[in-house]
N, C-alpha and C positions, 0 to 999 in steps of 0.2 A: 447478698450483695453481688451485683453483676459487674463484671469487668468489661469495659468497652474495648474492642479490638482497635488498634491504631489504624488509621486510614492510610493505605499504602501510597495514596497520591497526595503530594503536598499541594498547597494552595497555588503555588506558582506553576506547578505542572498542570493542575486543573485549569488554570487560566490559559495556559498555552494550548491545551487540547480544545477548550471552548473557542478560543480565537481562531484556531485552524478550522474548526467545524463551521464557524460563521464565515470565514474567508472562502471556504469551498462553496457555500451557498451564495455568497455575493458573486463569485466567479461564474457560477451556473446562471445566475440571473442575467448577466450581461454577455454570456457566451455567444459567439458567432462562429459557425463552422467555417472551415477553410474554403469549402466549395461555395459558400454563400447561399446555398439552397435552403429555404425555410424548413423543409422536412428534415434535412440533415441536422440543422441547428437544433430543432426540437428533439430529435433522437439523441443527440449528444448531450443536451441539457438533462434529459431524463436519465441517461447513463451516469452522468456526473452525480446527480442527486441519489440515485439508487446505490451506486458504488459507495458513496460517502456514508449513507445510512447503514448499509450492510457492514462495512468495515468498522465503523465506530461502535455499532452494537456488538459485533463480534469481539472487539477488544475492550469492551466496557468492563469486563470482569477481571482484567489483568491486574495482578498485584505485585509482580516482580518489577522493581524500578528499571532494571536493564531492559526488560521486554517493553515497558511503557516508553522508554526513551527510543528504542529501536522503532516502535510504531510511529512515534512522532517524527523521527528522521525519515521514515518511509513516506509519510504523508507530505512532508515538506518537499521531498525529492519528486514525488508524483505531481505535486502542484507546479513546481518549477519546470519540469519536463513537459507537462501538458501545456503550460503557457508558452514555453519556448517554441515547441513544435506545432502549436495550435491543434493538438490532437489529444483528446481526453483518454484514449485507450492506452493500456500499458504497452510499452515498447517491447519488442522481441528480445528474447535472451539468446545468447550465443553459447553453444556447447563447447567445452574444451576439446582439444584434439582427441580423436578416438572415442568421443563421447557416445557414439551410437553403436560401437562395436558390441556384439553379443558375446560376452565372455562369462565365465562362471567363477565362483570362489573368490579368491583374494583380488583378482583383477576387477571383478564386477564391483566389489565393495570400494576399491580405489576409484573406479569411475563414478560411482554414486557420490563419494566424498568430493571429487572434483566438481561434479554438477552442483552440489550444495554450495561449495565455495564460490563457484562462478555466478551464482544467482545474485543479481544486483539488489541493492537495498530497497528499491522502489517496487520490487515484486515479492517481498518476503511474505506477504499475506496470501499470495496465490499458491495453490497447490500445483504440483507439477502435472502436466497433462501428458 
């Protein structure tokens, strides 16, 4: 007798994720770049589609409900920011004061913690550069 493992994603969560995925593709279909140049529009449309596919595939195996909800919040935030600013690319992050100081030991760990805390929700999927 095999026991089926419970599905970590509820049907309402699955519907939310699928509707976000569809919404992104609808946005990409009608996207027009701020500059109005056709090549910029095509580049931005391709970026939107590639980014959506990559992040949804990356997060496909998430099983923790908190991580799933955080990813949903990130997706919603990126959609709203992209539509508001008419820019599909992630917004810049701002480092906390003394964020670039080269220190060692406890001060360095404190700075790293401040950087993690200062990272906005819409960039949680991106690694620090």
